[in-house]
Gaussian input, Z-matrix of N, CA and C with variables (Angstrom, degrees):
# hf/3-21g

backbone

0 1
 N
 C     1     B1
 C     2     B2     1     A1
 N     3     B3     2     A2     1     D1
 C     4     B4     3     A3     2     D2
 C     5     B5     4     A4     3     D3
 N     6     B6     5     A5     4     D4
 C     7     B7     6     A6     5     D5
 C     8     B8     7     A7     6     D6
 N     9     B9     8     A8     7     D7
 C    10    B10     9     A9     8     D8
 C    11    B11    10    A10     9     D9
 N    12    B12    11    A11    10    D10
 C    13    B13    12    A12    11    D11
 C    14    B14    13    A13    12    D12
 N    15    B15    14    A14    13    D13
 C    16    B16    15    A15    14    D14
 C    17    B17    16    A16    15    D15
 N    18    B18    17    A17    16    D16
 C    19    B19    18    A18    17    D17
 C    20    B20    19    A19    18    D18
 N    21    B21    20    A20    19    D19
 C    22    B22    21    A21    20    D20
 C    23    B23    22    A22    21    D21
 N    24    B24    23    A23    22    D22
 C    25    B25    24    A24    23    D23
 C    26    B26    25    A25    24    D24
 N    27    B27    26    A26    25    D25
 C    28    B28    27    A27    26    D26
 C    29    B29    28    A28    27    D27
 N    30    B30    29    A29    28    D28
 C    31    B31    30    A30    29    D29
 C    32    B32    31    A31    30    D30
 N    33    B33    32    A32    31    D31
 C    34    B34    33    A33    32    D32
 C    35    B35    34    A34    33    D33
 N    36    B36    35    A35    34    D34
 C    37    B37    36    A36    35    D35
 C    38    B38    37    A37    36    D36
 N    39    B39    38    A38    37    D37
 C    40    B40    39    A39    38    D38
 C    41    B41    40    A40    39    D39
 N    42    B42    41    A41    40    D40
 C    43    B43    42    A42    41    D41
 C    44    B44    43    A43    42    D42
 N    45    B45    44    A44    43    D43
 C    46    B46    45    A45    44    D44
 C    47    B47    46    A46    45    D45
 N    48    B48    47    A47    46    D46
 C    49    B49    48    A48    47    D47
 C    50    B50    49    A49    48    D48
 N    51    B51    50    A50    49    D49
 C    52    B52    51    A51    50    D50
 C    53    B53    52    A52    51    D51
 N    54    B54    53    A53    52    D52
 C    55    B55    54    A54    53    D53
 C    56    B56    55    A55    54    D54
 N    57    B57    56    A56    55    D55
 C    58    B58    57    A57    56    D56
 C    59    B59    58    A58    57    D57
 N    60    B60    59    A59    58    D58
 C    61    B61    60    A60    59    D59
 C    62    B62    61    A61    60    D60
 N    63    B63    62    A62    61    D61
 C    64    B64    63    A63    62    D62
 C    65    B65    64    A64    63    D63
 N    66    B66    65    A65    64    D64
 C    67    B67    66    A66    65    D65
 C    68    B68    67    A67    66    D66
 N    69    B69    68    A68    67    D67
 C    70    B70    69    A69    68    D68
 C    71    B71    70    A70    69    D69
 N    72    B72    71    A71    70    D70
 C    73    B73    72    A72    71    D71
 C    74    B74    73    A73    72    D72
 N    75    B75    74    A74    73    D73
 C    76    B76    75    A75    74    D74
 C    77    B77    76    A76    75    D75
 N    78    B78    77    A77    76    D76
 C    79    B79    78    A78    77    D77
 C    80    B80    79    A79    78    D78
 N    81    B81    80    A80    79    D79
 C    82    B82    81    A81    80    D80
 C    83    B83    82    A82    81    D81
 N    84    B84    83    A83    82    D82
 C    85    B85    84    A84    83    D83
 C    86    B86    85    A85    84    D84
 N    87    B87    86    A86    85    D85
 C    88    B88    87    A87    86    D86
 C    89    B89    88    A88    87    D87
 N    90    B90    89    A89    88    D88
 C    91    B91    90    A90    89    D89
 C    92    B92    91    A91    90    D90
 N    93    B93    92    A92    91    D91
 C    94    B94    93    A93    92    D92
 C    95    B95    94    A94    93    D93
 N    96    B96    95    A95    94    D94
 C    97    B97    96    A96    95    D95
 C    98    B98    97    A97    96    D96
 N    99    B99    98    A98    97    D97
 C   100   B100    99    A99    98    D98
 C   101   B101   100   A100    99    D99
 N   102   B102   101   A101   100   D100
 C   103   B103   102   A102   101   D101
 C   104   B104   103   A103   102   D102
 N   105   B105   104   A104   103   D103
 C   106   B106   105   A105   104   D104
 C   107   B107   106   A106   105   D105
 N   108   B108   107   A107   106   D106
 C   109   B109   108   A108   107   D107
 C   110   B110   109   A109   108   D108
 N   111   B111   110   A110   109   D109
 C   112   B112   111   A111   110   D110
 C   113   B113   112   A112   111   D111
 N   114   B114   113   A113   112   D112
 C   115   B115   114   A114   113   D113
 C   116   B116   115   A115   114   D114
 N   117   B117   116   A116   115   D115
 C   118   B118   117   A117   116   D116
 C   119   B119   118   A118   117   D117
 N   120   B120   119   A119   118   D118
 C   121   B121   120   A120   119   D119
 C   122   B122   121   A121   120   D120
 N   123   B123   122   A122   121   D121
 C   124   B124   123   A123   122   D122
 C   125   B125   124   A124   123   D123
 N   126   B126   125   A125   124   D124
 C   127   B127   126   A126   125   D125
 C   128   B128   127   A127   126   D126
 N   129   B129   128   A128   127   D127
 C   130   B130   129   A129   128   D128
 C   131   B131   130   A130   129   D129
 N   132   B132   131   A131   130   D130
 C   133   B133   132   A132   131   D131
 C   134   B134   133   A133   132   D132
 N   135   B135   134   A134   133   D133
 C   136   B136   135   A135   134   D134
 C   137   B137   136   A136   135   D135
 N   138   B138   137   A137   136   D136
 C   139   B139   138   A138   137   D137
 C   140   B140   139   A139   138   D138
 N   141   B141   140   A140   139   D139
 C   142   B142   141   A141   140   D140
 C   143   B143   142   A142   141   D141
 N   144   B144   143   A143   142   D142
 C   145   B145   144   A144   143   D143
 C   146   B146   145   A145   144   D144
 N   147   B147   146   A146   145   D145
 C   148   B148   147   A147   146   D146
 C   149   B149   148   A148   147   D147
 N   150   B150   149   A149   148   D148
 C   151   B151   150   A150   149   D149
 C   152   B152   151   A151   150   D150
 N   153   B153   152   A152   151   D151
 C   154   B154   153   A153   152   D152
 C   155   B155   154   A154   153   D153
 N   156   B156   155   A155   154   D154
 C   157   B157   156   A156   155   D155
 C   158   B158   157   A157   156   D156
 N   159   B159   158   A158   157   D157
 C   160   B160   159   A159   158   D158
 C   161   B161   160   A160   159   D159
 N   162   B162   161   A161   160   D160
 C   163   B163   162   A162   161   D161
 C   164   B164   163   A163   162   D162
 N   165   B165   164   A164   163   D163
 C   166   B166   165   A165   164   D164
 C   167   B167   166   A166   165   D165
 N   168   B168   167   A167   166   D166
 C   169   B169   168   A168   167   D167
 C   170   B170   169   A169   168   D168
 N   171   B171   170   A170   169   D169
 C   172   B172   171   A171   170   D170
 C   173   B173   172   A172   171   D171
 N   174   B174   173   A173   172   D172
 C   175   B175   174   A174   173   D173
 C   176   B176   175   A175   174   D174
 N   177   B177   176   A176   175   D175
 C   178   B178   177   A177   176   D176
 C   179   B179   178   A178   177   D177
 N   180   B180   179   A179   178   D178
 C   181   B181   180   A180   179   D179
 C   182   B182   181   A181   180   D180
 N   183   B183   182   A182   181   D181
 C   184   B184   183   A183   182   D182
 C   185   B185   184   A184   183   D183
 N   186   B186   185   A185   184   D184
 C   187   B187   186   A186   185   D185
 C   188   B188   187   A187   186   D186
 N   189   B189   188   A188   187   D187
 C   190   B190   189   A189   188   D188
 C   191   B191   190   A190   189   D189
 N   192   B192   191   A191   190   D190
 C   193   B193   192   A192   191   D191
 C   194   B194   193   A193   192   D192
 N   195   B195   194   A194   193   D193
 C   196   B196   195   A195   194   D194
 C   197   B197   196   A196   195   D195
 N   198   B198   197   A197   196   D196
 C   199   B199   198   A198   197   D197
 C   200   B200   199   A199   198   D198
 N   201   B201   200   A200   199   D199
 C   202   B202   201   A201   200   D200
 C   203   B203   202   A202   201   D201
 N   204   B204   203   A203   202   D202
 C   205   B205   204   A204   203   D203
 C   206   B206   205   A205   204   D204
 N   207   B207   206   A206   205   D205
 C   208   B208   207   A207   206   D206
 C   209   B209   208   A208   207   D207
 N   210   B210   209   A209   208   D208
 C   211   B211   210   A210   209   D209
 C   212   B212   211   A211   210   D210
 N   213   B213   212   A212   211   D211
 C   214   B214   213   A213   212   D212
 C   215   B215   214   A214   213   D213
 N   216   B216   215   A215   214   D214
 C   217   B217   216   A216   215   D215
 C   218   B218   217   A217   216   D216
 N   219   B219   218   A218   217   D217
 C   220   B220   219   A219   218   D218
 C   221   B221   220   A220   219   D219
 N   222   B222   221   A221   220   D220
 C   223   B223   222   A222   221   D221
 C   224   B224   223   A223   222   D222
 N   225   B225   224   A224   223   D223
 C   226   B226   225   A225   224   D224
 C   227   B227   226   A226   225   D225
 N   228   B228   227   A227   226   D226
 C   229   B229   228   A228   227   D227
 C   230   B230   229   A229   228   D228
 N   231   B231   230   A230   229   D229
 C   232   B232   231   A231   230   D230
 C   233   B233   232   A232   231   D231
 N   234   B234   233   A233   232   D232
 C   235   B235   234   A234   233   D233
 C   236   B236   235   A235   234   D234
 N   237   B237   236   A236   235   D235
 C   238   B238   237   A237   236   D236
 C   239   B239   238   A238   237   D237
 N   240   B240   239   A239   238   D238
 C   241   B241   240   A240   239   D239
 C   242   B242   241   A241   240   D240
 N   243   B243   242   A242   241   D241
 C   244   B244   243   A243   242   D242
 C   245   B245   244   A244   243   D243
 N   246   B246   245   A245   244   D244
 C   247   B247   246   A246   245   D245
 C   248   B248   247   A247   246   D246
 N   249   B249   248   A248   247   D247
 C   250   B250   249   A249   248   D248
 C   251   B251   250   A250   249   D249
 N   252   B252   251   A251   250   D250
 C   253   B253   252   A252   251   D251
 C   254   B254   253   A253   252   D252
 N   255   B255   254   A254   253   D253
 C   256   B256   255   A255   254   D254
 C   257   B257   256   A256   255   D255
 N   258   B258   257   A257   256   D256
 C   259   B259   258   A258   257   D257
 C   260   B260   259   A259   258   D258
 N   261   B261   260   A260   259   D259
 C   262   B262   261   A261   260   D260
 C   263   B263   262   A262   261   D261
 N   264   B264   263   A263   262   D262
 C   265   B265   264   A264   263   D263
 C   266   B266   265   A265   264   D264
 N   267   B267   266   A266   265   D265
 C   268   B268   267   A267   266   D266
 C   269   B269   268   A268   267   D267
 N   270   B270   269   A269   268   D268
 C   271   B271   270   A270   269   D269
 C   272   B272   271   A271   270   D270
 N   273   B273   272   A272   271   D271
 C   274   B274   273   A273   272   D272
 C   275   B275   274   A274   273   D273
 N   276   B276   275   A275   274   D274
 C   277   B277   276   A276   275   D275
 C   278   B278   277   A277   276   D276
 N   279   B279   278   A278   277   D277
 C   280   B280   279   A279   278   D278
 C   281   B281   280   A280   279   D279
 N   282   B282   281   A281   280   D280
 C   283   B283   282   A282   281   D281
 C   284   B284   283   A283   282   D282
 N   285   B285   284   A284   283   D283
 C   286   B286   285   A285   284   D284
 C   287   B287   286   A286   285   D285
 N   288   B288   287   A287   286   D286
 C   289   B289   288   A288   287   D287
 C   290   B290   289   A289   288   D288
 N   291   B291   290   A290   289   D289
 C   292   B292   291   A291   290   D290
 C   293   B293   292   A292   291   D291
 N   294   B294   293   A293   292   D292
 C   295   B295   294   A294   293   D293
 C   296   B296   295   A295   294   D294
 N   297   B297   296   A296   295   D295
 C   298   B298   297   A297   296   D296
 C   299   B299   298   A298   297   D297
 N   300   B300   299   A299   298   D298
 C   301   B301   300   A300   299   D299
 C   302   B302   301   A301   300   D300
 N   303   B303   302   A302   301   D301
 C   304   B304   303   A303   302   D302
 C   305   B305   304   A304   303   D303
 N   306   B306   305   A305   304   D304
 C   307   B307   306   A306   305   D305
 C   308   B308   307   A307   306   D306
 N   309   B309   308   A308   307   D307
 C   310   B310   309   A309   308   D308
 C   311   B311   310   A310   309   D309
 N   312   B312   311   A311   310   D310
 C   313   B313   312   A312   311   D311
 C   314   B314   313   A313   312   D312
 N   315   B315   314   A314   313   D313
 C   316   B316   315   A315   314   D314
 C   317   B317   316   A316   315   D315
 N   318   B318   317   A317   316   D316
 C   319   B319   318   A318   317   D317
 C   320   B320   319   A319   318   D318
 N   321   B321   320   A320   319   D319
 C   322   B322   321   A321   320   D320
 C   323   B323   322   A322   321   D321
 N   324   B324   323   A323   322   D322
 C   325   B325   324   A324   323   D323
 C   326   B326   325   A325   324   D324
 N   327   B327   326   A326   325   D325
 C   328   B328   327   A327   326   D326
 C   329   B329   328   A328   327   D327
 N   330   B330   329   A329   328   D328
 C   331   B331   330   A330   329   D329
 C   332   B332   331   A331   330   D330
 N   333   B333   332   A332   331   D331
 C   334   B334   333   A333   332   D332
 C   335   B335   334   A334   333   D333
 N   336   B336   335   A335   334   D334
 C   337   B337   336   A336   335   D335
 C   338   B338   337   A337   336   D336
 N   339   B339   338   A338   337   D337
 C   340   B340   339   A339   338   D338
 C   341   B341   340   A340   339   D339

   B1=1.5240
   B2=1.4878
   B3=1.2891
   B4=1.5165
   B5=1.5657
   B6=1.2778
   B7=1.4258
   B8=1.5585
   B9=1.3581
   B10=1.4230
   B11=1.5241
   B12=1.4262
   B13=1.4063
   B14=1.3828
   B15=1.3961
   B16=1.4315
   B17=1.5843
   B18=1.4002
   B19=1.4512
   B20=1.5837
   B21=1.3375
   B22=1.3996
   B23=1.4749
   B24=1.3741
   B25=1.5169
   B26=1.5833
   B27=1.2923
   B28=1.4408
   B29=1.5484
   B30=1.2525
   B31=1.6092
   B32=1.4973
   B33=1.3114
   B34=1.4556
   B35=1.5054
   B36=1.2333
   B37=1.4587
   B38=1.5363
   B39=1.4563
   B40=1.4912
   B41=1.4747
   B42=1.3581
   B43=1.4074
   B44=1.5513
   B45=1.3026
   B46=1.4460
   B47=1.5161
   B48=1.2794
   B49=1.4261
   B50=1.5708
   B51=1.4562
   B52=1.4399
   B53=1.4524
   B54=1.2979
   B55=1.4320
   B56=1.5366
   B57=1.3295
   B58=1.4045
   B59=1.5420
   B60=1.2707
   B61=1.4789
   B62=1.4683
   B63=1.3182
   B64=1.5415
   B65=1.4845
   B66=1.3167
   B67=1.3957
   B68=1.5026
   B69=1.2902
   B70=1.4968
   B71=1.4546
   B72=1.3415
   B73=1.5397
   B74=1.5037
   B75=1.3571
   B76=1.4899
   B77=1.5906
   B78=1.3936
   B79=1.4649
   B80=1.5358
   B81=1.3453
   B82=1.3887
   B83=1.3910
   B84=1.2879
   B85=1.4832
   B86=1.5344
   B87=1.4301
   B88=1.4602
   B89=1.6000
   B90=1.3306
   B91=1.4885
   B92=1.5655
   B93=1.2793
   B94=1.4052
   B95=1.5361
   B96=1.3433
   B97=1.3520
   B98=1.6091
   B99=1.2991
   B100=1.4732
   B101=1.5041
   B102=1.3830
   B103=1.4252
   B104=1.5060
   B105=1.3985
   B106=1.5274
   B107=1.4908
   B108=1.3027
   B109=1.4557
   B110=1.6146
   B111=1.3079
   B112=1.3456
   B113=1.5326
   B114=1.3399
   B115=1.3849
   B116=1.5564
   B117=1.2799
   B118=1.4215
   B119=1.6157
   B120=1.3609
   B121=1.4610
   B122=1.5253
   B123=1.2812
   B124=1.4848
   B125=1.5472
   B126=1.2621
   B127=1.4163
   B128=1.4876
   B129=1.3324
   B130=1.4825
   B131=1.4927
   B132=1.3415
   B133=1.4854
   B134=1.4754
   B135=1.4260
   B136=1.4662
   B137=1.5040
   B138=1.2979
   B139=1.4799
   B140=1.4482
   B141=1.3228
   B142=1.3958
   B143=1.4953
   B144=1.2682
   B145=1.4940
   B146=1.4062
   B147=1.3123
   B148=1.5188
   B149=1.5243
   B150=1.3651
   B151=1.4385
   B152=1.5994
   B153=1.2991
   B154=1.4929
   B155=1.5509
   B156=1.3363
   B157=1.5231
   B158=1.4734
   B159=1.3317
   B160=1.4970
   B161=1.4016
   B162=1.3415
   B163=1.3789
   B164=1.5404
   B165=1.4360
   B166=1.5052
   B167=1.6022
   B168=1.2613
   B169=1.4714
   B170=1.5795
   B171=1.2432
   B172=1.5439
   B173=1.5474
   B174=1.3987
   B175=1.4453
   B176=1.6049
   B177=1.2694
   B178=1.5078
   B179=1.6368
   B180=1.2755
   B181=1.4478
   B182=1.4986
   B183=1.3905
   B184=1.4897
   B185=1.5178
   B186=1.3226
   B187=1.4635
   B188=1.6589
   B189=1.3726
   B190=1.4911
   B191=1.6128
   B192=1.3378
   B193=1.5095
   B194=1.5371
   B195=1.3121
   B196=1.4897
   B197=1.4868
   B198=1.3171
   B199=1.5033
   B200=1.5502
   B201=1.2907
   B202=1.3901
   B203=1.5751
   B204=1.3819
   B205=1.4048
   B206=1.5545
   B207=1.2262
   B208=1.4592
   B209=1.4914
   B210=1.3327
   B211=1.4486
   B212=1.5363
   B213=1.3587
   B214=1.5303
   B215=1.4159
   B216=1.4593
   B217=1.4484
   B218=1.5216
   B219=1.2907
   B220=1.3914
   B221=1.5700
   B222=1.3068
   B223=1.5250
   B224=1.5471
   B225=1.3111
   B226=1.5177
   B227=1.5527
   B228=1.3902
   B229=1.4255
   B230=1.4986
   B231=1.2729
   B232=1.5007
   B233=1.4853
   B234=1.3012
   B235=1.4097
   B236=1.5804
   B237=1.2009
   B238=1.4630
   B239=1.5156
   B240=1.3097
   B241=1.4542
   B242=1.4039
   B243=1.2859
   B244=1.5086
   B245=1.5959
   B246=1.3946
   B247=1.4260
   B248=1.4823
   B249=1.3915
   B250=1.4177
   B251=1.3693
   B252=1.3466
   B253=1.4991
   B254=1.4668
   B255=1.3135
   B256=1.5283
   B257=1.5056
   B258=1.2515
   B259=1.4176
   B260=1.5294
   B261=1.2382
   B262=1.5384
   B263=1.5237
   B264=1.2723
   B265=1.4920
   B266=1.5321
   B267=1.3606
   B268=1.4715
   B269=1.5168
   B270=1.3484
   B271=1.5001
   B272=1.5587
   B273=1.2498
   B274=1.4063
   B275=1.5772
   B276=1.4767
   B277=1.4551
   B278=1.4574
   B279=1.2842
   B280=1.4503
   B281=1.5370
   B282=1.2870
   B283=1.4610
   B284=1.6110
   B285=1.2870
   B286=1.5164
   B287=1.5850
   B288=1.3021
   B289=1.4487
   B290=1.4778
   B291=1.2252
   B292=1.6668
   B293=1.5496
   B294=1.3149
   B295=1.5258
   B296=1.4240
   B297=1.3497
   B298=1.4266
   B299=1.6283
   B300=1.3269
   B301=1.5173
   B302=1.5162
   B303=1.2745
   B304=1.5352
   B305=1.4803
   B306=1.4283
   B307=1.4195
   B308=1.5823
   B309=1.3877
   B310=1.4332
   B311=1.4154
   B312=1.3436
   B313=1.4514
   B314=1.5452
   B315=1.3584
   B316=1.5494
   B317=1.6103
   B318=1.3077
   B319=1.4390
   B320=1.6184
   B321=1.3058
   B322=1.5710
   B323=1.5004
   B324=1.3981
   B325=1.4778
   B326=1.5228
   B327=1.2802
   B328=1.5498
   B329=1.4762
   B330=1.2593
   B331=1.5696
   B332=1.4886
   B333=1.2537
   B334=1.4656
   B335=1.5169
   B336=1.3770
   B337=1.3720
   B338=1.4855
   B339=1.2881
   B340=1.6286
   B341=1.3795
   A1=110.13
   A2=115.19
   A3=121.26
   A4=108.75
   A5=122.13
   A6=122.71
   A7=109.00
   A8=119.14
   A9=124.38
   A10=106.05
   A11=117.70
   A12=115.82
   A13=119.38
   A14=112.44
   A15=123.94
   A16=110.55
   A17=114.28
   A18=118.06
   A19=111.52
   A20=115.63
   A21=121.91
   A22=116.11
   A23=114.20
   A24=123.41
   A25=106.38
   A26=119.83
   A27=119.42
   A28=114.70
   A29=111.10
   A30=114.88
   A31=111.08
   A32=117.67
   A33=119.88
   A34=113.98
   A35=121.66
   A36=123.24
   A37=111.03
   A38=115.05
   A39=120.64
   A40=105.74
   A41=114.82
   A42=123.44
   A43=107.81
   A44=120.17
   A45=122.03
   A46=106.82
   A47=115.24
   A48=124.28
   A49=108.18
   A50=111.30
   A51=119.17
   A52=113.27
   A53=120.18
   A54=119.30
   A55=115.83
   A56=114.89
   A57=119.81
   A58=113.77
   A59=114.41
   A60=119.66
   A61=114.98
   A62=113.26
   A63=121.34
   A64=109.60
   A65=119.39
   A66=125.22
   A67=114.22
   A68=118.58
   A69=121.88
   A70=107.86
   A71=119.42
   A72=121.82
   A73=111.22
   A74=113.90
   A75=118.38
   A76=99.16
   A77=111.77
   A78=116.43
   A79=108.24
   A80=115.00
   A81=127.04
   A82=110.82
   A83=117.39
   A84=123.34
   A85=113.98
   A86=107.54
   A87=119.28
   A88=113.88
   A89=109.84
   A90=118.42
   A91=105.39
   A92=117.62
   A93=121.94
   A94=114.85
   A95=119.47
   A96=125.81
   A97=109.55
   A98=113.50
   A99=119.23
   A100=115.51
   A101=114.84
   A102=118.09
   A103=113.38
   A104=112.18
   A105=117.65
   A106=111.17
   A107=118.38
   A108=122.54
   A109=106.17
   A110=119.30
   A111=122.92
   A112=112.33
   A113=114.92
   A114=117.61
   A115=112.30
   A116=120.14
   A117=123.87
   A118=106.50
   A119=118.40
   A120=123.61
   A121=108.94
   A122=119.86
   A123=118.79
   A124=105.59
   A125=121.34
   A126=124.25
   A127=112.51
   A128=113.90
   A129=121.59
   A130=114.23
   A131=112.97
   A132=117.72
   A133=112.91
   A134=116.15
   A135=114.46
   A136=114.34
   A137=121.49
   A138=123.54
   A139=105.04
   A140=128.37
   A141=128.34
   A142=110.37
   A143=118.01
   A144=116.95
   A145=118.11
   A146=116.05
   A147=124.10
   A148=108.75
   A149=114.88
   A150=121.11
   A151=112.98
   A152=111.39
   A153=116.69
   A154=112.84
   A155=114.86
   A156=120.41
   A157=109.48
   A158=119.18
   A159=117.48
   A160=111.47
   A161=122.41
   A162=122.71
   A163=112.44
   A164=110.16
   A165=115.17
   A166=104.14
   A167=110.93
   A168=120.19
   A169=104.84
   A170=112.25
   A171=113.54
   A172=108.95
   A173=112.17
   A174=117.24
   A175=106.40
   A176=113.72
   A177=119.43
   A178=103.99
   A179=115.47
   A180=115.72
   A181=110.19
   A182=121.20
   A183=121.80
   A184=108.82
   A185=107.71
   A186=114.59
   A187=109.27
   A188=113.09
   A189=115.85
   A190=104.98
   A191=105.97
   A192=115.31
   A193=104.67
   A194=114.10
   A195=124.51
   A196=108.43
   A197=119.79
   A198=123.68
   A199=108.79
   A200=111.21
   A201=120.00
   A202=115.80
   A203=118.19
   A204=121.36
   A205=113.69
   A206=117.61
   A207=124.17
   A208=107.15
   A209=118.20
   A210=119.71
   A211=117.48
   A212=113.59
   A213=116.27
   A214=108.43
   A215=121.77
   A216=118.74
   A217=112.95
   A218=121.86
   A219=125.32
   A220=110.48
   A221=114.97
   A222=117.36
   A223=111.93
   A224=118.59
   A225=122.19
   A226=111.19
   A227=116.23
   A228=117.44
   A229=110.50
   A230=119.48
   A231=124.47
   A232=106.38
   A233=122.40
   A234=120.88
   A235=112.21
   A236=125.59
   A237=119.96
   A238=112.79
   A239=118.66
   A240=123.44
   A241=114.59
   A242=117.58
   A243=117.84
   A244=108.95
   A245=107.95
   A246=116.59
   A247=111.06
   A248=115.04
   A249=122.26
   A250=115.46
   A251=125.06
   A252=121.67
   A253=117.59
   A254=116.68
   A255=125.39
   A256=105.21
   A257=127.36
   A258=134.17
   A259=103.69
   A260=119.24
   A261=118.94
   A262=110.20
   A263=120.30
   A264=122.42
   A265=110.38
   A266=116.96
   A267=123.11
   A268=109.29
   A269=115.24
   A270=121.48
   A271=110.12
   A272=119.85
   A273=123.28
   A274=109.82
   A275=111.05
   A276=111.88
   A277=116.44
   A278=118.16
   A279=121.12
   A280=117.03
   A281=114.67
   A282=120.54
   A283=108.54
   A284=115.39
   A285=117.51
   A286=108.12
   A287=117.01
   A288=118.00
   A289=109.90
   A290=113.01
   A291=118.76
   A292=105.10
   A293=120.36
   A294=123.37
   A295=107.36
   A296=118.77
   A297=122.47
   A298=112.89
   A299=112.86
   A300=118.77
   A301=111.27
   A302=115.17
   A303=117.26
   A304=112.82
   A305=118.70
   A306=126.13
   A307=110.27
   A308=110.00
   A309=113.86
   A310=111.29
   A311=120.55
   A312=126.17
   A313=112.59
   A314=110.49
   A315=117.64
   A316=107.20
   A317=109.52
   A318=119.66
   A319=104.66
   A320=113.49
   A321=119.26
   A322=103.23
   A323=116.46
   A324=119.55
   A325=109.69
   A326=114.51
   A327=119.67
   A328=112.89
   A329=113.03
   A330=123.09
   A331=109.61
   A332=122.00
   A333=123.36
   A334=114.93
   A335=119.17
   A336=122.78
   A337=113.71
   A338=113.05
   A339=112.10
   A340=109.77
   D1=-38.94
   D2=175.51
   D3=-65.66
   D4=-36.84
   D5=-179.62
   D6=-67.68
   D7=-42.95
   D8=-177.27
   D9=-66.00
   D10=-42.25
   D11=179.15
   D12=-58.99
   D13=-43.47
   D14=-176.57
   D15=-66.93
   D16=-37.69
   D17=175.73
   D18=-67.31
   D19=-31.98
   D20=179.58
   D21=-81.88
   D22=-0.88
   D23=175.08
   D24=61.30
   D25=40.49
   D26=171.47
   D27=-61.00
   D28=155.69
   D29=179.44
   D30=-84.53
   D31=-6.39
   D32=-179.51
   D33=176.06
   D34=162.62
   D35=-179.38
   D36=-145.63
   D37=134.28
   D38=177.88
   D39=-112.26
   D40=131.64
   D41=177.58
   D42=-117.57
   D43=133.02
   D44=172.73
   D45=-98.64
   D46=118.24
   D47=-174.46
   D48=-104.62
   D49=-134.72
   D50=172.43
   D51=-149.17
   D52=153.72
   D53=178.60
   D54=-63.95
   D55=-22.39
   D56=-178.85
   D57=-91.57
   D58=5.10
   D59=-178.21
   D60=-54.42
   D61=125.63
   D62=-173.76
   D63=-161.55
   D64=103.07
   D65=178.85
   D66=-53.28
   D67=-25.63
   D68=-168.92
   D69=-102.87
   D70=5.30
   D71=172.62
   D72=-76.66
   D73=144.25
   D74=-175.09
   D75=-123.61
   D76=138.74
   D77=176.15
   D78=-103.12
   D79=175.82
   D80=176.16
   D81=-147.94
   D82=179.82
   D83=173.87
   D84=-60.68
   D85=-39.71
   D86=178.11
   D87=-72.67
   D88=-36.05
   D89=-171.39
   D90=-125.42
   D91=65.14
   D92=-178.02
   D93=-69.35
   D94=-20.42
   D95=177.05
   D96=-62.06
   D97=-28.43
   D98=175.26
   D99=-54.06
   D100=-36.97
   D101=178.27
   D102=-67.54
   D103=-37.52
   D104=175.75
   D105=-60.35
   D106=-45.99
   D107=-178.28
   D108=-64.13
   D109=-41.73
   D110=-177.86
   D111=-59.77
   D112=-53.32
   D113=-174.00
   D114=-75.72
   D115=-23.54
   D116=171.48
   D117=-66.77
   D118=-45.57
   D119=177.26
   D120=-59.38
   D121=-42.62
   D122=-172.49
   D123=-76.83
   D124=-28.48
   D125=172.77
   D126=-62.40
   D127=-45.86
   D128=176.65
   D129=-59.51
   D130=-45.14
   D131=179.67
   D132=-67.52
   D133=-42.73
   D134=178.24
   D135=-73.88
   D136=-21.27
   D137=172.28
   D138=-68.17
   D139=-49.30
   D140=-179.75
   D141=-62.16
   D142=-44.54
   D143=176.93
   D144=-63.00
   D145=-41.31
   D146=-176.63
   D147=-69.33
   D148=-42.04
   D149=-175.58
   D150=-73.37
   D151=-26.60
   D152=179.75
   D153=53.46
   D154=-121.32
   D155=-176.49
   D156=-81.99
   D157=-12.90
   D158=174.89
   D159=-63.83
   D160=124.65
   D161=-179.39
   D162=-52.06
   D163=134.84
   D164=178.58
   D165=-144.52
   D166=153.24
   D167=-172.69
   D168=-133.95
   D169=127.06
   D170=173.76
   D171=-120.92
   D172=116.03
   D173=179.59
   D174=-90.53
   D175=137.16
   D176=-175.59
   D177=-124.47
   D178=78.65
   D179=176.98
   D180=-76.48
   D181=159.31
   D182=168.18
   D183=-79.68
   D184=-142.05
   D185=-175.98
   D186=-60.07
   D187=141.06
   D188=-176.94
   D189=-106.95
   D190=155.44
   D191=174.61
   D192=-107.39
   D193=108.79
   D194=-174.23
   D195=-91.06
   D196=-6.39
   D197=-176.86
   D198=99.94
   D199=164.84
   D200=-175.27
   D201=-61.57
   D202=-31.72
   D203=176.33
   D204=-59.01
   D205=-38.81
   D206=-178.43
   D207=-82.15
   D208=-45.20
   D209=-177.03
   D210=-56.05
   D211=-25.12
   D212=-179.75
   D213=-61.81
   D214=-37.14
   D215=-178.67
   D216=-99.15
   D217=21.97
   D218=179.42
   D219=-131.71
   D220=82.06
   D221=-171.08
   D222=-59.51
   D223=-34.77
   D224=178.26
   D225=-58.59
   D226=-31.51
   D227=178.59
   D228=-77.54
   D229=-29.45
   D230=177.07
   D231=-72.19
   D232=-40.93
   D233=178.07
   D234=-72.14
   D235=-35.29
   D236=-178.19
   D237=-90.51
   D238=-10.41
   D239=-177.26
   D240=89.92
   D241=172.54
   D242=-176.81
   D243=-67.92
   D244=146.65
   D245=176.91
   D246=-98.67
   D247=-152.09
   D248=174.97
   D249=-69.08
   D250=124.36
   D251=177.76
   D252=-56.26
   D253=127.89
   D254=178.43
   D255=-50.60
   D256=-47.56
   D257=-175.15
   D258=-55.23
   D259=-47.93
   D260=-177.76
   D261=-66.86
   D262=-42.85
   D263=174.66
   D264=-55.33
   D265=-46.42
   D266=-179.37
   D267=-60.39
   D268=-46.69
   D269=179.87
   D270=-63.38
   D271=-35.78
   D272=-179.41
   D273=-70.41
   D274=-44.50
   D275=177.61
   D276=-61.04
   D277=-38.07
   D278=173.79
   D279=-66.78
   D280=-43.66
   D281=179.72
   D282=-68.85
   D283=-47.71
   D284=-178.77
   D285=-65.69
   D286=-36.36
   D287=-176.11
   D288=-66.76
   D289=-40.62
   D290=177.64
   D291=-61.56
   D292=-46.21
   D293=179.76
   D294=-64.11
   D295=-37.23
   D296=-167.21
   D297=-57.65
   D298=-41.62
   D299=-177.76
   D300=-48.90
   D301=-28.65
   D302=-177.67
   D303=-83.27
   D304=-10.40
   D305=-177.04
   D306=-96.10
   D307=-168.47
   D308=174.77
   D309=-142.28
   D310=152.04
   D311=172.35
   D312=70.48
   D313=172.52
   D314=-175.78
   D315=-78.46
   D316=153.53
   D317=-177.33
   D318=-145.75
   D319=141.01
   D320=179.33
   D321=-120.03
   D322=126.85
   D323=172.93
   D324=-111.08
   D325=117.21
   D326=177.94
   D327=-74.95
   D328=166.87
   D329=175.95
   D330=-44.83
   D331=-54.93
   D332=-173.10
   D333=-65.28
   D334=-16.87
   D335=176.07
   D336=-91.54
   D337=-8.03
   D338=-178.71
   D339=-83.88

């Protein structure tokens, strides 16, 4: 996505990642979420590298609330309780993306800043 954005000469790019994003994390059969964290982290790093000086924003929300329909099939979400509403993250991505074009360089926004 970052490569396509760069080729299209966009004014900025917003990526929604994950609070657990960590390119150095390693997963296993027992700890499969480690792979999720690793590839989110690699995606974040690659986005920043590709976008260079073009303003980019990476949002790293924690657990998301996708609504009751999805929660039914996700027992871990039922156990921990609802997370941050997906609609809120989407609204922040759009609002911050529009404001981003006035700024410079990459920025990462963690869960507590959202």
